[in-house]
C-alpha positions in Angstrom: -4.2 -4.4 -34.7 -6.4 -7.0 -33.0 -6.5 -7.1 -29.2 -6.5 -10.4 -27.3 -10.0 -11.8 -27.1 -10.0 -11.8 -23.3 -10.0 -8.0 -23.2 -13.4 -7.8 -24.9 -14.8 -10.2 -22.2 -14.0 -7.9 -19.3 -16.1 -4.9 -18.3 -14.3 -1.8 -17.3 -14.7 -0.8 -13.6 -17.9 1.3 -13.3 -16.8 2.3 -9.8 -13.6 3.9 -11.0 -15.3 5.4 -14.0 -18.0 7.2 -12.0 -15.5 8.3 -9.3 -13.3 9.7 -12.1 -16.2 11.6 -13.7 -17.1 13.1 -10.3 -13.6 14.2 -9.8 -13.5 15.8 -13.2 -16.7 17.7 -12.5 -15.2 19.0 -9.3 -12.1 20.1 -11.1 -14.4 22.2 -13.4 -15.8 23.9 -10.3 -19.0 22.0 -10.1 -20.3 21.3 -6.6 -20.5 17.5 -6.6 -21.4 15.4 -3.6 -19.6 12.1 -4.2 -20.6 8.9 -2.4 -19.0 6.8 -5.1 -15.5 5.6 -4.1 -14.8 3.2 -1.3 -12.0 5.4 0.0 -11.7 6.8 3.5 -11.5 10.6 3.5 -9.0 10.7 6.3 -5.3 11.2 5.8 -3.0 8.3 6.5 -2.0 8.4 10.2 1.1 10.5 10.8 3.2 7.7 12.4 2.7 5.5 9.4 3.8 8.3 7.0 6.8 9.0 9.4 7.9 5.3 9.2 7.9 5.4 5.4 9.8 8.7 5.4 12.4 7.3 7.8 12.8 4.3 5.5 13.4 6.7 2.5 16.0 8.6 4.6 17.7 5.3 5.4 18.0 4.4 1.7 15.4 1.7 1.6 14.7 2.5 -2.0 16.1 -0.7 -3.8 14.6 -3.9 -5.1 13.3 -6.2 -2.4 12.1 -9.8 -2.2 9.2 -10.4 -4.6 7.1 -11.8 -1.8 7.7 -8.8 0.5 10.0 -7.5 3.1 10.7 -10.3 5.6 9.9 -8.1 8.6 6.5 -7.1 7.1 5.6 -10.8 6.3 6.5 -11.6 9.9 4.3 -8.7 11.2 1.4 -9.9 9.1 1.8 -13.5 10.3 1.8 -12.2 13.9 -1.3 -10.1 13.2 -3.2 -13.1 11.7 -2.4 -15.3 14.7 -3.1 -12.6 17.3 -6.2 -11.0 15.7 -7.7 -13.8 13.7 -6.6 -17.1 15.3 -4.8 -18.2 12.1 -1.5 -20.0 12.7 0.5 -18.9 9.6 4.3 -18.6 9.4 5.8 -15.7 7.4 6.5 -18.0 4.5 2.7 -18.4 4.2 2.3 -14.7 3.4 2.9 -12.7 0.3 2.8 -8.9 0.2 1.0 -7.6 -2.9 0.3 -4.3 -4.7 -3.0 -3.8 -2.9 -5.7 -6.2 -1.8 -7.1 -6.4 -5.3 -3.7 -7.7 -6.5 -3.6 -10.4 -3.9 -6.9 -11.7 -5.3 -5.7 -11.5 -8.8 -2.5 -13.4 -8.0 -4.6 -16.1 -6.3 -7.0 -16.5 -9.3 -4.1 -16.8 -11.7 -2.3 -19.3 -9.5 -5.4 -21.5 -8.8 -8.0 -21.3 -11.6 -7.6 -23.1 -14.9 -9.9 -22.6 -17.9 -13.3 -24.2 -17.2 -12.8 -24.2 -13.4 -15.8 -22.8 -11.5 -15.7 -20.1 -8.9 -18.8 -19.5 -6.7 -19.5 -15.9 -6.1 -22.5 -14.7 -4.0 -24.3 -11.7 -5.5 -24.2 -8.8 -4.7 -20.5 -9.0 -5.2 -17.5 -6.7 -5.4 -17.4 -6.0 -9.1 -13.8 -7.3 -9.8 -14.3 -10.8 -8.6 -16.0 -12.2 -11.7 -13.8 -10.1 -14.0 -10.7 -11.7 -12.6 -12.2 -15.2 -13.1 -13.0 -14.3 -16.7 -9.5 -13.1 -17.4 -8.1 -16.6 -16.7 -10.8 -18.5 -18.6 -12.7 -19.6 -15.5 -16.4 -19.6 -15.0 -18.1 -17.5 -12.3 -21.1 -19.2 -10.8 -23.2 -16.3 -9.4 -25.5 -17.2 -6.5 -28.1 -14.5 -6.0 -29.0 -13.4 -2.4 -31.5 -10.8 -1.3 -32.5 -8.7 1.7 -34.4 -11.6 3.3 -31.1 -13.3 4.2 -29.2 -10.0 4.7 -27.7 -10.4 1.3 -25.7 -13.5 2.6 -25.4 -16.8 0.9 -26.9 -19.7 2.9 -25.2 -23.1 3.3 -28.0 -24.7 1.3 -27.4 -22.3 -1.6 -23.6 -23.0 -1.5 -24.1 -26.7 -1.4 -26.4 -26.6 -4.4 -24.0 -24.5 -6.4 -21.0 -26.9 -6.0 -20.2 -29.1 -8.9 -17.3 -31.4 -9.8 -15.7 -28.3 -11.6 -16.0 -26.1 -8.5 -12.5 -25.0 -7.2 -13.1 -21.9 -5.2 -15.7 -20.0 -3.2 -15.4 -16.3 -2.6 -16.4 -15.0 0.8 -16.5 -11.3 1.6 -17.3 -10.2 5.2 -17.8 -7.4 6.0 -19.2 -7.0 2.5 -18.7 -4.6 -0.3 -21.3 -3.4 -1.4 -23.8 -4.3 1.3 -21.9 -3.8 4.5 -23.3 -7.0 5.9 -21.3 -9.3 8.2 -21.7 -13.1 8.5 -22.3 -14.2 12.1 -20.1 -16.8 13.7 -22.9 -19.4 13.3 -23.2 -18.6 9.6 -19.5 -18.8 9.0 -19.4 -22.2 10.8 -22.2 -23.6 8.6 -20.5 -22.4 5.4 -17.2 -24.0 6.6 -18.9 -27.4 7.0 -20.1 -27.3 3.4 -16.7 -26.2 2.1 -14.9 -29.0 4.0 -17.4 -31.6 2.9 -16.9 -30.6 -0.7 -13.1 -30.2 -0.5 -13.0 -26.8 -2.3 -10.9 -23.8 -1.5 -12.4 -20.6 0.0 -10.8 -17.1 -0.2 -11.9 -14.9 2.6 -11.7 -11.2 1.6 -11.3 -9.4 4.9 -10.3 -5.9 3.8 -13.1 -4.3 5.9 -12.5 -6.5 9.1 -11.7 -3.5 11.3 -14.8 -1.5 10.4 -17.6 -3.0 12.5 -20.7 -1.7 14.3 -23.2 -2.5 17.0 -21.3 -5.4 18.4 -20.8 -7.3 15.1 -18.1 -9.8 15.3 -15.6 -10.7 12.5 -14.8 -14.4 12.3 -12.0 -15.5 10.0 -13.3 -18.8 8.5 -9.9 -20.5 8.7 -9.8 -20.2 12.4 -12.6 -22.8 12.9 -10.4 -25.9 12.7 -7.6 -27.6 10.8 -9.8 -29.0 8.0 -11.1 -25.6 7.0 -7.8 -23.9 7.7 -6.1 -26.1 5.1 -8.6 -24.9 2.5 -8.6 -21.2 3.3 -6.9 -18.3 1.7 -6.9 -14.8 3.4 -7.0 -11.6 1.3 -6.5 -8.4 3.2 -4.7 -5.1 3.0 -4.1 -1.7 4.6 -6.3 0.6 2.4 -9.5 0.7 4.4 -8.6 0.2 8.0 -5.6 2.5 7.9 -6.7 4.9 5.1 -3.8 3.8 2.9 -5.6 3.4 -0.4 -2.8 5.1 -2.5 0.0 3.1 -0.9 -1.1 -0.1 -2.7 -0.3 -2.6 0.1 -2.2 -5.8 0.4 -1.4 -9.4 1.3 -2.4 -13.0 0.7 -2.0 -15.8 3.2 -2.7 -19.5 2.8 -1.2 -22.9 2.0 2.5 -22.8 1.2 2.2 -24.3 -2.3 -0.3 -21.6 -3.4 1.7 -18.7 -1.8 4.8 -20.0 -3.6 2.9 -20.0 -6.9 1.6 -16.5 -6.3 5.1 -15.3 -5.5 6.4 -16.8 -8.8 3.6 -15.0 -10.7 4.4 -11.7 -8.9 8.1 -12.2 -9.6 7.3 -12.2 -13.3 4.7 -9.3 -13.2 5.2 -6.5 -10.7 8.1 -8.0 -8.6 8.3 -6.5 -5.1 5.9 -3.9 -3.7 7.3 -0.4 -3.1 10.1 -1.0 -0.6 9.8 2.0 1.6 6.0 1.9 1.7 6.2 -1.6 3.3 7.9 0.1 6.3 4.8 2.2 6.7 2.8 -1.0 6.8 5.0 -2.4 9.5 4.3 0.7 11.6 0.6 0.3 11.0 0.6 -3.2 12.4 3.0 -2.8 15.2 1.9 0.6 16.6 -1.2 1.7 18.5 -4.5 0.9 16.8 -6.1 4.0 18.2 -6.1 5.7 14.8 -8.2 2.8 13.4 -10.7 3.1 16.2 -11.0 6.9 15.7 -11.9 6.4 12.1 -14.3 3.6 12.9 -16.1 5.8 15.3 -16.4 8.6 12.7 -17.8 6.1 10.2 -20.3 4.9 12.8 -21.7 8.4 13.2 -21.9 9.0 9.5 -23.6 5.6 9.1 -26.3 6.6 11.5 -27.1 9.8 9.7 -27.1 8.4 6.2 -29.1 5.4 7.2 -31.8 7.6 8.9 -31.9 10.0 6.0 -32.2 7.3 3.3 -35.0 5.4 5.0 -36.9 8.6 5.4 -37.0 9.1 1.6 -40.2 7.7 0.1 -39.4 5.0 -2.4 -36.1 4.0 -0.9 -35.4 1.3 1.6 -32.1 -0.1 3.0 -30.9 -2.5 5.6 -28.6 -1.3 8.3 -25.1 -2.5 7.6 -23.0 -4.2 10.2 -19.6 -3.2 8.8 -17.6 -1.5 6.0 -18.8 2.0 5.0 -21.6 1.4 2.4 -25.4 1.4 2.2 -27.1 -0.5 -0.5 -30.7 0.7 -0.8 -33.4 -0.8 -3.0 -34.6 1.7 -5.7 -37.1 -0.5 -7.4 -40.1 1.7 -6.4 -38.7 4.6 -8.5 -39.2 2.5 -11.6 -35.6 3.2 -12.7 -32.7 0.8 -13.3 -29.6 1.5 -11.3 -27.5 3.0 -14.1 -30.3 5.2 -15.3 -30.9 6.3 -11.7 -27.2 7.2 -11.1 -26.7 8.9 -14.5 -29.8 11.1 -14.0 -28.9 11.9 -10.3 -25.4 13.0 -11.3 -26.5 15.1 -14.2 -29.5 16.8 -12.5 -28.4 17.1 -8.9 -24.6 16.5 -9.0 -24.6 13.5 -6.6 -22.3 10.6 -7.5 -23.4 7.0 -6.6 -22.5 3.6 -7.9 -25.2 1.6 -9.8 -26.0 -1.8 -8.3 -25.7 -3.4 -11.7 -21.9 -3.3 -11.2 -22.4 -5.6 -8.3 -24.9 -7.9 -9.9 -28.0 -6.2 -8.4 -29.7 -3.8 -10.8 -32.5 -2.7 -8.4 -30.0 -1.3 -5.9 -27.5 1.5 -5.7 -24.4 1.8 -3.5 -23.5 4.8 -1.4 -20.3 5.2 0.5 -20.3 7.3 3.7 -16.5 7.5 3.8 -16.9 11.3 3.5 -17.5 14.2 5.7 -20.9 14.9 7.5 -21.5 18.2 5.6 -21.3 16.4 2.3 -23.6 13.6 3.6 -26.3 16.1 4.7 -26.1 18.1 1.5 -26.1 15.0 -0.7 -29.1 13.5 1.1 -31.0 16.7 0.5 -30.3 16.4 -3.2 -31.1 12.7 -3.4 -34.4 13.2 -1.6 -35.4 16.0 -4.1 -34.4 13.7 -7.0 -36.4 10.7 -5.8 -39.5 12.7 -4.9 -39.5 14.0 -8.5 -39.6 10.4 -9.7 -42.4 8.8 -7.6 
């Protein structure tokens, strides 16, 4: 039996593979310090779980609308207007099986074979793979530490061709944790409007910010850019709801209708009772989000200080999310070689930067407890000192 050709063109997720390997080692009784998965270590807040339990008890266990429960779509539209300055109606929103699914629905709905999608590097590893699956072409624009790993307006303008259909913007960023300033967002918006291309703003980490960093949703800057903007977001990171698989896409009605049609013929509706947990997340106190953010901020300080004290490693201080993306080039190792050896010799799990288009970097997640961070940094330092 021969598989479809598209399968061989897609790379399996390195992030998920390493996280799974670390979990398997732990299951065997091995003491592993894992900084691999982008998953908060906190439990989902109790009031969110209670809302889903109540929905179960009330029999909300049947099929629902493919685009999502009306009350949740309304709550999301309200959130986008109140928090982000985006004037969407509920019909401009589709609820999806996680933030990743919202992006996939968009790519399927918008990108034809041969269409170009501009993706700044380092990038979240699934962006280019989704484009490949539909026969599109990813145009990778490399960035580096000199610009905070952020694409400049000049770079974006240079990358646009007559075949360009979409630009992918991720702020706060996975894997770098960097946040575009309001001025930077405004400058990018001008290029996008002048070119008449779409932009999808992946805002899954918008609630996790530090040191006064400000999240600006690009579509809020005016009608012209609003009409070209898609918003991808979800509940996984800010509310520690990774396993709930709840995301959403908001944007122009024609695209949202197309995404709803695609979803209707693939997954259909998102888990019905889980959506009531999402409603509670949006409509209840946001204190739980702030408590988690403060914990991440303390962990960030510790991991950042420990990493920069290790000879041979250097990293910029992130403005958001819960990742550090140090440069390992002084060790003489490529990222996959570095991570494989570290896991085998010292039982520390990291993600190689090659997965994000940056082979001289590694990604560490500090979405874990402080004791694991301290122990893991001790092991990492011992490993690096043995290599330089």
